[in-house]
C-alpha positions as CSV (number, residue, x, y, z in Angstrom):
1,M,-90.2,-13.4,-43.1
2,P,-86.9,-13.8,-41.2
3,E,-83.7,-13.0,-43.0
4,K,-82.1,-16.3,-44.2
5,D,-78.5,-15.4,-43.9
6,N,-75.7,-18.0,-43.6
7,V,-75.8,-18.7,-39.9
8,F,-72.4,-20.3,-40.2
9,A,-71.0,-17.1,-41.5
10,R,-68.5,-15.2,-39.4
11,P,-69.1,-13.3,-37.3
12,V,-72.3,-14.9,-35.9
13,K,-75.2,-12.3,-36.3
14,W,-77.9,-13.1,-33.8
15,A,-78.9,-9.6,-32.7
16,S,-79.6,-8.4,-36.3
17,N,-81.4,-11.5,-37.5
18,P,-85.2,-11.5,-36.7
19,R,-85.1,-15.3,-36.7
20,W,-83.6,-15.1,-33.2
21,A,-85.9,-12.4,-31.7
22,G,-86.9,-13.5,-28.2
23,I,-84.2,-16.2,-28.0
24,T,-81.7,-16.0,-25.1
25,R,-78.2,-17.6,-25.4
26,P,-76.1,-17.5,-22.3
27,Y,-73.0,-17.9,-24.4
28,T,-71.2,-15.7,-26.9
29,P,-70.5,-16.0,-30.7
30,Q,-66.9,-16.5,-29.7
31,D,-67.9,-19.6,-27.8
32,V,-69.6,-21.0,-30.8
33,E,-66.8,-20.1,-33.1
34,R,-64.3,-21.8,-30.9
35,L,-66.3,-25.1,-30.8
36,R,-67.1,-25.3,-34.5
37,G,-63.9,-26.6,-35.9
38,S,-62.3,-25.4,-39.1
39,L,-64.4,-27.3,-41.7
40,H,-68.1,-26.5,-42.3
41,I,-70.2,-29.5,-43.0
42,E,-73.5,-28.6,-44.6
43,H,-76.6,-30.3,-43.3
44,T,-79.0,-29.5,-46.2
45,L,-82.1,-31.4,-45.0
46,A,-81.9,-30.0,-41.5
47,R,-81.3,-26.5,-42.7
48,Q,-84.1,-26.5,-45.4
49,G,-86.5,-28.3,-43.0
50,A,-85.9,-25.7,-40.3
51,E,-86.3,-22.8,-42.6
52,R,-89.5,-24.3,-44.2
53,L,-91.0,-25.1,-40.8
54,W,-90.3,-21.6,-39.5
55,D,-92.0,-20.1,-42.6
56,L,-95.0,-22.5,-42.3
57,L,-95.5,-21.6,-38.6
58,H,-95.5,-17.9,-39.5
59,S,-97.7,-18.2,-42.6
60,E,-100.3,-20.9,-41.8
61,S,-103.0,-20.6,-39.1
62,Y,-101.4,-23.7,-37.7
63,V,-99.3,-26.7,-38.9
64,P,-101.0,-30.1,-38.3
65,A,-98.9,-33.3,-38.2
66,L,-99.2,-37.0,-37.6
67,G,-96.6,-39.3,-36.1
68,A,-94.9,-41.5,-38.7
69,M,-93.1,-44.7,-37.8
70,T,-92.1,-45.9,-41.3
71,G,-90.8,-44.3,-44.4
72,N,-93.9,-45.3,-46.3
73,Q,-96.1,-43.6,-43.8
74,A,-94.1,-40.4,-44.2
75,V,-94.5,-40.5,-48.0
76,Q,-98.3,-41.1,-47.7
77,Q,-98.6,-38.2,-45.3
78,V,-96.9,-35.8,-47.7
79,K,-98.7,-37.1,-50.7
80,A,-102.0,-36.6,-48.8
81,G,-101.2,-33.0,-48.3
82,L,-99.6,-32.7,-44.8
83,K,-96.7,-30.2,-44.6
84,A,-94.8,-31.5,-41.6
85,I,-94.2,-34.9,-39.9
86,Y,-93.9,-35.8,-36.3
87,V,-91.3,-38.4,-35.2
88,S,-92.5,-39.8,-31.9
89,G,-90.3,-41.4,-29.3
90,W,-93.3,-43.4,-28.1
91,Q,-93.6,-45.0,-31.5
92,V,-89.9,-45.6,-31.7
93,A,-90.1,-47.4,-28.4
94,A,-93.1,-49.4,-29.5
95,D,-91.9,-50.7,-32.9
96,A,-89.1,-48.6,-34.6
97,N,-86.0,-48.8,-32.4
98,D,-82.5,-50.0,-33.0
99,A,-82.8,-52.7,-30.3
100,G,-85.5,-54.5,-32.3
101,Q,-87.6,-54.6,-29.2
102,M,-91.2,-53.6,-28.4
103,Y,-90.9,-51.3,-25.4
104,P,-93.1,-48.9,-23.4
105,D,-92.2,-45.2,-23.6
106,Q,-89.6,-45.2,-20.8
107,S,-86.3,-44.4,-22.7
108,L,-85.4,-48.1,-22.9
109,Y,-84.3,-48.0,-26.5
110,P,-80.8,-47.0,-27.8
111,A,-80.4,-43.2,-27.8
112,D,-79.7,-43.0,-31.6
113,S,-83.0,-44.7,-32.5
114,V,-85.0,-41.5,-33.2
115,P,-82.2,-39.9,-35.3
116,N,-82.0,-43.2,-37.3
117,L,-85.8,-43.1,-37.8
118,C,-85.5,-39.5,-39.0
119,R,-82.9,-40.6,-41.5
120,R,-85.1,-43.4,-42.7
121,L,-88.1,-41.1,-43.1
122,N,-86.0,-38.6,-45.0
123,Q,-84.5,-41.3,-47.3
124,A,-88.1,-42.5,-48.1
125,L,-89.1,-38.9,-48.9
126,M,-85.9,-38.5,-51.0
127,R,-86.8,-41.6,-53.0
128,A,-90.3,-40.3,-53.6
129,D,-88.9,-37.0,-54.8
130,Q,-86.5,-38.8,-57.1
131,V,-89.2,-41.0,-58.7
132,H,-91.5,-38.0,-59.3
133,H,-88.7,-35.8,-60.5
134,A,-87.4,-38.4,-63.0
135,E,-91.0,-38.7,-64.3
136,S,-91.3,-34.9,-64.5
137,Q,-94.4,-34.9,-62.3
138,N,-93.3,-33.2,-59.2
139,N,-96.2,-30.9,-59.5
140,D,-96.6,-28.8,-56.3
141,V,-95.7,-31.5,-53.9
142,H,-92.9,-30.5,-51.5
143,W,-91.6,-33.9,-50.6
144,F,-89.1,-32.9,-48.0
145,A,-91.6,-32.1,-45.2
146,P,-89.9,-30.8,-42.0
147,L,-89.5,-33.5,-39.3
148,V,-90.3,-32.6,-35.7
149,A,-88.4,-35.1,-33.6
150,D,-88.6,-36.3,-30.0
151,A,-85.4,-36.1,-27.9
152,E,-87.3,-37.2,-24.8
153,A,-85.4,-36.1,-21.7
154,G,-82.1,-36.1,-23.5
155,F,-81.0,-39.6,-22.5
156,G,-78.7,-38.3,-19.8
157,G,-77.1,-35.0,-18.8
158,N,-76.3,-31.8,-20.7
159,L,-73.6,-33.4,-22.8
160,N,-76.0,-36.2,-23.8
161,A,-78.5,-33.6,-24.9
162,F,-75.8,-31.8,-26.9
163,E,-74.7,-35.0,-28.7
164,L,-78.3,-36.1,-29.3
165,M,-79.2,-32.7,-30.9
166,K,-76.2,-33.0,-33.2
167,A,-77.4,-36.5,-34.2
168,M,-80.9,-35.2,-34.9
169,I,-79.4,-32.5,-37.2
170,E,-77.2,-35.0,-39.0
171,A,-80.3,-37.1,-39.6
172,G,-82.2,-34.0,-41.1
173,A,-84.6,-33.1,-38.3
174,A,-86.0,-29.6,-38.5
175,C,-87.2,-29.2,-34.9
176,V,-86.4,-31.2,-31.8
177,H,-88.2,-31.2,-28.5
178,F,-86.8,-31.9,-25.0
179,E,-88.9,-32.5,-21.9
180,D,-88.2,-31.7,-18.2
181,Q,-88.4,-35.3,-16.8
182,L,-85.6,-37.1,-15.2
183,S,-84.1,-39.2,-18.1
184,S,-83.4,-42.3,-16.0
185,A,-87.0,-42.4,-14.8
186,K,-88.7,-41.0,-17.9
187,K,-92.3,-42.0,-18.6
188,C,-94.8,-41.3,-21.3
189,G,-96.6,-38.1,-20.5
190,H,-99.8,-40.1,-19.9
191,L,-98.2,-42.6,-17.5
192,G,-97.8,-42.2,-13.7
193,G,-94.6,-42.0,-11.7
194,K,-93.1,-39.0,-13.6
195,V,-90.1,-37.3,-12.0
196,L,-89.2,-33.7,-12.9
197,V,-85.7,-32.3,-12.8
198,P,-85.2,-28.8,-11.4
199,T,-86.2,-25.9,-13.7
200,M,-82.5,-24.9,-14.2
201,E,-81.5,-28.4,-15.3
202,A,-84.2,-28.4,-17.9
203,I,-83.1,-25.0,-19.1
204,Q,-79.5,-26.2,-19.4
205,K,-80.6,-29.0,-21.7
206,L,-82.4,-26.5,-23.9
207,V,-79.2,-24.4,-23.9
208,A,-77.1,-27.5,-24.8
209,A,-79.5,-28.2,-27.8
210,R,-79.2,-24.6,-29.0
211,L,-75.5,-24.6,-28.7
212,A,-75.3,-27.9,-30.7
213,A,-77.4,-26.3,-33.5
214,D,-75.3,-23.2,-33.5
215,V,-72.0,-25.1,-33.6
216,M,-73.4,-27.0,-36.6
217,G,-74.6,-23.8,-38.2
218,V,-78.3,-24.9,-38.6
219,P,-81.3,-22.8,-37.4
220,T,-83.0,-25.9,-35.9
221,L,-86.1,-25.1,-34.0
222,I,-86.2,-26.1,-30.3
223,M,-89.4,-27.1,-28.5
224,A,-89.5,-27.2,-24.7
225,R,-92.0,-29.6,-23.2
226,T,-93.1,-29.6,-19.6
227,D,-94.8,-32.6,-17.9
228,A,-95.5,-30.5,-14.8
229,D,-99.2,-30.7,-15.2
230,S,-99.4,-34.3,-14.1
231,A,-96.0,-34.9,-12.5
232,H,-95.8,-35.2,-8.7
233,L,-92.1,-35.8,-8.0
234,L,-89.0,-33.7,-8.2
235,T,-85.4,-34.7,-8.0
236,S,-84.2,-31.7,-6.0
237,D,-85.4,-28.5,-4.3
238,V,-82.3,-26.6,-5.3
239,D,-84.1,-24.2,-7.7
240,P,-86.1,-21.5,-5.9
241,R,-88.6,-21.4,-8.8
242,D,-89.7,-24.9,-7.9
243,R,-90.2,-24.4,-4.2
244,E,-93.7,-23.0,-4.2
245,F,-95.0,-26.4,-5.5
246,L,-93.3,-28.5,-2.8
247,T,-95.5,-30.4,-0.4
248,G,-92.9,-31.0,2.2
249,E,-92.9,-34.8,1.7
250,R,-90.2,-37.1,0.5
251,T,-90.5,-40.5,-1.2
252,P,-88.5,-43.7,-0.3
253,E,-86.2,-42.9,-3.2
254,G,-85.5,-39.5,-1.8
255,F,-87.6,-37.5,-4.4
256,F,-89.5,-34.4,-3.3
257,C,-93.2,-34.5,-3.6
258,I,-94.8,-31.6,-5.5
259,R,-98.2,-30.3,-6.5
260,G,-98.8,-30.9,-10.2
261,G,-101.2,-29.0,-12.2
262,I,-101.6,-26.2,-14.8
263,D,-100.1,-23.6,-12.5
264,S,-96.9,-25.6,-12.2
265,A,-96.8,-26.1,-16.0
266,I,-97.3,-22.4,-16.6
267,A,-94.4,-21.5,-14.3
268,R,-92.1,-23.9,-16.0
269,A,-93.1,-22.8,-19.5
270,I,-92.5,-19.2,-18.7
271,S,-89.0,-20.1,-17.4
272,Y,-88.3,-22.1,-20.6
273,A,-89.7,-19.5,-23.0
274,P,-86.4,-17.5,-23.6
275,Y,-84.6,-20.6,-24.6
276,A,-87.1,-22.3,-26.9
277,D,-88.9,-21.5,-30.2
278,L,-92.1,-23.3,-29.1
279,L,-93.6,-24.4,-25.8
280,W,-95.6,-27.6,-25.2
281,C,-97.5,-28.4,-22.1
282,E,-98.3,-32.2,-21.9
283,T,-101.9,-32.5,-20.7
284,S,-104.1,-35.2,-19.3
285,H,-107.2,-34.6,-21.3
286,P,-108.4,-32.4,-24.2
287,D,-109.6,-29.2,-22.6
288,L,-109.9,-25.9,-24.5
289,G,-110.4,-23.9,-21.3
290,E,-107.2,-25.2,-19.8
291,A,-105.4,-24.7,-23.1
292,R,-106.6,-21.1,-23.1
293,R,-105.4,-20.5,-19.6
294,F,-101.9,-21.8,-20.4
295,A,-101.7,-19.7,-23.5
296,E,-102.9,-16.5,-21.9
297,A,-100.5,-16.9,-19.0
298,V,-97.5,-17.5,-21.3
299,H,-98.4,-14.7,-23.7
300,A,-98.9,-12.2,-20.9
301,K,-95.2,-12.6,-20.2
302,Y,-94.0,-13.5,-23.7
303,P,-96.4,-12.2,-26.4
304,G,-96.4,-14.2,-29.6
305,K,-94.4,-17.1,-28.2
306,M,-95.4,-20.1,-30.4
307,L,-97.1,-23.0,-28.6
308,A,-97.6,-26.7,-29.5
309,Y,-100.4,-29.1,-28.6
310,N,-100.5,-32.9,-28.5
311,C,-103.9,-34.1,-29.7
312,S,-103.1,-37.3,-28.1
313,P,-104.5,-40.8,-28.8
314,S,-104.3,-41.4,-25.1
315,F,-107.4,-39.2,-24.8
316,N,-110.8,-40.8,-25.3
317,W,-112.0,-38.0,-27.5
318,K,-115.7,-38.9,-27.9
319,K,-115.9,-39.6,-24.1
320,K,-114.5,-36.2,-23.3
321,L,-115.9,-34.0,-26.0
322,D,-119.0,-33.8,-28.2
323,D,-118.7,-33.9,-32.0
324,A,-119.0,-30.1,-32.5
325,T,-116.2,-29.4,-30.0
326,I,-114.0,-32.0,-31.6
327,A,-114.6,-30.5,-35.0
328,R,-113.6,-27.0,-33.9
329,F,-110.9,-28.1,-31.5
330,Q,-107.8,-27.4,-33.6
331,T,-109.0,-24.1,-35.1
332,E,-109.8,-22.8,-31.6
333,L,-106.3,-23.9,-30.4
334,A,-104.8,-22.1,-33.4
335,A,-106.5,-18.9,-32.4
336,M,-104.8,-19.2,-29.0
337,G,-101.4,-19.5,-30.6
338,Y,-100.9,-23.2,-30.7
339,K,-99.1,-23.2,-34.1
340,F,-98.0,-26.8,-34.2
341,Q,-100.7,-29.4,-33.5
342,F,-99.9,-33.1,-33.8
343,I,-101.2,-36.6,-33.1
344,T,-98.2,-38.4,-31.7
345,L,-99.2,-42.0,-32.2
346,A,-101.1,-41.8,-35.4
347,G,-98.8,-44.1,-37.2
348,F,-99.0,-46.8,-34.5
349,H,-102.8,-46.8,-34.4
350,A,-103.3,-46.6,-38.2
351,L,-100.8,-49.5,-38.8
352,N,-102.3,-51.7,-36.2
353,L,-106.0,-51.2,-37.0
354,A,-105.5,-51.5,-40.8
355,M,-103.5,-54.8,-40.4
356,F,-105.9,-56.2,-37.8
357,E,-109.0,-55.5,-40.0
358,L,-107.3,-57.1,-43.0
359,A,-106.2,-60.2,-41.1
360,R,-109.6,-60.6,-39.4
361,T,-111.5,-60.4,-42.7
362,Y,-108.9,-62.5,-44.6
363,K,-109.4,-65.3,-42.0
364,V,-113.1,-65.3,-42.7
365,S,-113.3,-64.7,-46.5
366,G,-109.8,-65.3,-47.9
367,M,-108.9,-63.5,-51.1
368,A,-112.2,-61.7,-51.2
369,A,-111.0,-59.6,-48.2
370,Y,-107.7,-58.7,-50.0
371,S,-109.5,-57.9,-53.2
372,R,-111.8,-55.5,-51.3
373,L,-108.6,-53.7,-49.9
374,Q,-107.2,-53.5,-53.4
375,E,-110.4,-52.0,-54.8
376,E,-110.2,-49.4,-52.0
377,E,-106.7,-48.6,-53.2
378,F,-107.9,-48.3,-56.8
379,A,-110.7,-45.9,-55.7
380,S,-108.3,-43.8,-53.7
381,E,-105.9,-43.7,-56.6
382,K,-108.6,-42.5,-58.9
383,D,-110.2,-40.0,-56.5
384,H,-107.2,-38.7,-54.4
385,G,-104.0,-39.6,-56.2
386,Y,-102.9,-42.4,-54.0
387,E,-99.9,-44.2,-55.6
388,A,-98.9,-47.2,-53.6
389,V,-101.2,-49.6,-55.4
390,K,-98.5,-49.7,-58.1
391,H,-96.0,-50.9,-55.5
392,Q,-93.1,-51.6,-57.9
393,R,-93.1,-48.1,-59.3
394,F,-93.8,-46.6,-55.9
395,V,-90.6,-47.9,-54.4
396,G,-88.4,-46.8,-57.3
397,T,-88.2,-49.7,-59.9
398,G,-88.7,-47.2,-62.8
399,Y,-86.2,-44.8,-61.3
400,F,-83.5,-47.5,-61.1
401,D,-84.5,-48.7,-64.7
402,A,-83.6,-45.1,-65.7
403,V,-80.3,-45.4,-63.9
404,T,-79.6,-48.7,-65.7
405,Q,-80.4,-47.2,-69.1
406,V,-78.1,-44.2,-68.5
407,I,-75.3,-46.4,-67.5
408,S,-75.7,-48.7,-70.5
409,S,-76.3,-45.8,-73.0
410,G,-79.9,-47.0,-73.5
411,N,-78.9,-50.6,-74.5
412,S,-80.0,-52.5,-71.4
413,S,-82.2,-55.6,-71.8
414,V,-82.6,-56.1,-68.1
415,T,-84.8,-53.2,-67.0
416,A,-87.4,-54.4,-64.6
417,L,-90.7,-52.5,-65.0
418,A,-91.4,-53.0,-68.7
419,G,-93.0,-56.4,-69.1
420,S,-93.7,-56.7,-65.4
421,T,-97.0,-57.9,-64.0
422,E,-97.6,-54.4,-62.7
423,A,-97.2,-52.9,-66.1
424,E,-99.5,-55.4,-67.7
425,Q,-102.3,-55.4,-65.1
426,F,-102.2,-52.1,-63.3
427,M,-101.8,-49.7,-66.2
428,P,-104.5,-48.4,-68.6
429,A,-104.9,-50.8,-71.5
430,K,-103.8,-48.2,-74.1
431,R,-100.5,-47.9,-72.2
432,A,-99.8,-51.5,-71.3
433,T,-96.1,-50.7,-71.4
434,P,-95.9,-47.1,-70.3
435,A,-92.8,-45.0,-70.9
436,M,-91.3,-41.8,-69.8
437,T,-89.1,-39.7,-72.0
438,F,-85.7,-39.5,-70.5
439,P,-82.8,-37.5,-72.1
440,L,-79.7,-39.7,-72.8
441,H,-77.3,-36.8,-72.0
442,A,-78.9,-34.1,-70.0
443,A,-75.8,-31.9,-70.4
444,E,-75.8,-32.3,-74.2
445,P,-79.4,-31.7,-75.4
446,G,-80.2,-33.2,-78.7
447,P,-82.7,-35.3,-80.6
448,E,-81.6,-38.5,-79.1
449,E,-84.0,-39.7,-76.4
450,L,-84.7,-42.9,-74.6
451,L,-88.2,-44.3,-73.9
452,L,-88.0,-45.7,-70.4
453,P,-90.7,-47.5,-68.4
454,S,-92.2,-45.2,-65.8
455,G,-94.9,-47.4,-64.2
456,D,-97.2,-44.3,-64.5
């Protein structure tokens, strides 16, 4: 595994650290040193997330992830066994942005919305870790799953990309992806009307993101996404690498018309490869042959370069593929080098379908519908370790009871979980008022212990 040296240490050691093999920086360690400032601020979640994601990408056949749009969704994903979380700009636009609006995926929301969602997800994971740690039942769950976050087209120019990357790191993101669309006309990869920027401009945003991570002293992974497969417009013909795809036509807005397709996407991915840790080609349909063609072309130039694949909800999977192909789709992608595979809008679709079905059946059968949902929760708790059925304990009531008892030296009469409806109705009969042993003074071990309600 790569050496995990202090990347903030002076002097910067890129050449000798295998973590940076194959990464090009068109700037010097002295440039980074000059821009860092005199005080090092440690970004623990971002650093540990980046290191863990790097290790997972090099030790697992592939890392699967689902898009989460709430903190509870993130906790459920980790509890269910997923090791990384995707933070989708589309989902932020739809229902998790700081403007409080429901938007299409067109960069209409405030630029700090994805960093703020990253912060929210990490804080939910932190609470889950605190609850389980206080109850001495962390087991083998690594709660701080790495977040792979969507920076879209950077919400502006190179300086915007630089500042957005810094905000992502401050929020604890482990990996950030930037796409090669024009930020002012950005569209979801599965919408029409996409406008690409010149290849050089996209590269400069990747460089801006890398510089931001270096200045902050965090080995954040950078993913470069190209939308060239289905884009047909280009802002400028200034970059010679783009000219072979020009059609010679112009639009009323002055954009250059280009031929989209996999060849265009391959050309751009190869150009981005030295500046990114992973490459992502946004596609229009699930196609293993097309995925293989892209991977082989990239690896012919850059052997071993890690790839990412969006197993998108925009695809009609059963219409495009048979059941056997769907079942083996991800393992075949993994064999081609697609190390990170994710379903961008999983949170959006899971949330909407679950609530619609509950509301539909509740309208017809009232409490019988909710009781059936609750019984499903009980069954999942028994069979799979699902925990949210005990909602008071899940959100940290027992943890804050423990805080209350420590503050009051164990003499509080206002703890919340003991004697609660949850403790009386959701716990085994023999443990109607469950307790967890909690040392009164962890720094001074002795016989004195408190019995605190755990909700377990």
